[in-house]
C-alpha positions, 0 to 999 in steps of 0.5 A, spaced: 603 505 490 596 503 487 599 503 480 605 499 483 600 493 485 597 493 479 603 492 475 605 486 479 599 483 478 599 484 471 606 481 471 604 475 475 598 474 470 603 474 464 608 469 467 602 464 469 600 465 461 607 464 459 607 457 463 601 455 461 602 456 454 609 452 454 613 458 452 617 458 459 620 451 460 620 447 466 627 444 469 627 437 466 625 431 471 631 427 474 632 420 470 629 415 474 634 409 476 633 402 472 629 397 476 634 392 473 641 395 474 646 391 470 641 387 466 640 388 458 634 387 455 636 382 450 642 377 453 646 374 448 648 368 452 644 362 454 644 359 461 646 352 461 650 352 455 654 358 458 655 355 465 661 352 467 661 344 467 660 341 474 657 335 478 650 337 476 651 338 468 649 332 466 643 331 470 641 338 467 642 336 460 637 330 461 632 334 465 632 340 460 633 336 454 627 332 455 623 338 454 623 340 447 621 347 448 626 348 454 631 345 450 630 350 444 630 356 448 636 354 451 639 353 444 636 360 442 638 364 448 646 362 446 645 363 439 646 356 437 642 355 430 638 349 431 632 347 426 627 343 429 624 337 424 618 333 424 618 326 428 619 320 424 620 313 424 624 310 419 623 303 422 621 299 428 627 301 432 630 307 428 628 314 427 628 321 430 624 324 435 624 331 438 630 333 434 632 337 428 639 340 424 644 343 428 647 349 425 652 354 426 654 356 433 654 364 432 657 365 439 663 361 437 668 361 431 669 353 430 664 350 425 662 343 425 664 339 419 659 336 416 654 342 417 647 341 419 647 334 422 641 331 424 640 329 432 636 330 438 635 337 441 638 334 447 644 331 444 645 338 441 644 341 447 650 337 450 654 338 444 654 345 445 656 345 452 662 341 451 664 345 445 664 352 449 666 349 456 671 344 454 673 343 447 675 350 445 678 353 452 682 346 452 685 347 445 687 355 447 690 352 453 693 346 451 695 347 444 695 355 444 690 356 438 683 356 436 679 351 434 676 353 427 673 346 425 670 340 429 670 334 425 665 328 426 662 322 423 655 324 424 650 322 429 644 318 425 645 311 423 640 306 423 644 300 426 646 296 432 652 298 437 659 296 434 656 297 427 653 290 429 659 286 430 657 281 436 651 285 438 644 285 437 643 291 442 640 298 438 645 303 438 643 310 440 645 313 433 639 309 431 635 315 434 640 320 433 642 321 440 649 320 439 655 324 435 662 321 433 667 326 434 673 325 430 678 331 431 679 338 430 682 343 426 686 349 429 687 356 426 694 355 425 693 350 420 694 344 425 689 338 425 688 334 431 685 327 430 683 321 435 686 316 430 693 319 430 694 323 436 690 319 442 696 315 444 702 318 448 703 324 452 704 330 447 700 336 447 695 333 442 694 327 446 693 331 453 688 335 449 684 329 447 684 326 453 682 332 457 676 333 452 674 326 453 674 327 461 670 333 461 665 330 456 664 324 461 661 330 466 656 332 460 654 326 456 651 320 459 656 315 455 662 317 452 667 311 449 674 312 446 679 308 444 681 306 451 674 302 450 675 298 444 678 297 438 671 299 434 673 306 437 680 307 435 678 313 431 673 317 434 669 319 441 662 316 442 658 322 445 651 319 447 647 324 451 642 320 455 641 318 462 646 313 462 653 313 466 658 310 463 665 313 461 671 309 458 
């Protein structure tokens, strides 16, 4: 019996040595649940740009756009390419402040033409919301095709409103705070333009009026052919704290 007790003690001792030496594997610990269920470490969408347009969108654009750091962060989070530029003063009333070059939106297919257009960050923010939440969805819904190109007439121009005709008031373009939208090109080859398609009740006209009305909830001032003859060929999209839509 004494020999049996001795053998048991030796076996226990060997087992302890094996555990300590790592020769015997312990059962793995169960995986702990993530403290952030459903969240990814690096979201590929932004906040404001990917939020449906509502009554607070235009105010949010003004608040966020006034802070260059926050504005750049919104664009970056939504994968909108924007290259900041140094502030410049071209004349007493013309220049660029808190701006840069708006490049491709990597979260969408459509590209601006011309590309890399100079504008304020606030204008880029408003434009990015408009194209994702209005322009591109409206084209798919009303026209049945994706937008592959957004045609525009530029943002910065050192001039007065209405190209100086009958007005001495400085245009928002003088600070690159507005974009003149001319039309779109669709994946199926069609070209929709404000000049040719604004009037009537065809799908093209309904598309243009839809995106004009949506723009009025994002930009401070939106001017269309309904405003005056100067705007017969474009939508003037001005990202400021004003409120005028026509």
